[in-house]
N, C-alpha and C positions, 0 to 999 in steps of 0.2 A: 504494500500500500504506500502511495506517495505521501510525503509530508509536505504540507503547504508552507511556502516560504513567505511568512508574513512580514511585511515592511513596517518599521516603526513599532515594534512590539511594546515598548514602554509607553509610547504615546497612546496606543490603542488600549492598553490596560488602564491608563488614567482616564481615557474617554469613557470606558465602561464604569469605572469607580465613581465618576462624577456626572454620569448621564449627559455627557457632551456629545453632540451629534456632528457629523461631517458638515451639516448646514451651519451649525454654530461656529465651527472653526472657519468655514468659508466667509462668514460675515465678519469675523474678527480679522481675517486677512484681506478683506475687501475683494474677494474673488467669487466666482460662481461655485455652486455645489459640485458641478461636474468637474470643474478645474481642480477643486480641492480633492475630489476622489482620485483624479489622475496623479496628483502629487503624492497622495497617501499610498498609491500603488507603485510609486516611483516611475511612472511613465513619463512624467515631467518633473523637473527639479523644484524643490522648495527653496525660495531665496531667503536671505537672512532677515529681511524686514518681515516677511510672512511668518517665519519661525518665531521671531520676537513678539509680533502681534498676537499670535496664537498662544504663546506661553503667558504673556502678560494678561490677556483678556479672558482666556479660558482656564488656565492652570497657574494662577498667581503664586501658589506655594511650591511649585515644582521647579527643578533645575533644567534649563534649556538643554544642557549637555546630556542629561539623562533621557529627556523626552525624545530627542533626536540623536540617540546614541549611534545609530548606524552611520549617520553623516559625520558625527564627531570622530568615529573610528576611521572613516575614510580619510578625513583631513589629517589625522595623526599619522596614518599609514603613508600618505603622500609626503608629508613633512619628513618622516624618517628616511624615505627613499632619496630625498633631495640632497 
């Protein structure tokens, strides 16, 4: 059986804990719900302003580095290779 590769596991866990919808996050980032869905599935990238707005407006007690851990890990990996 194949295991689903879920993008942004920590973010999605916080969404479930806090009853935050994709629409809520889309409004916080000032984008459409469909665009937010594409970003959460990593079809399109989340930019820094969107990540900050989502964190501040939807998850004020959370650490942006933990919510977007996959992106943080990619940045750290690229930095280490340079």
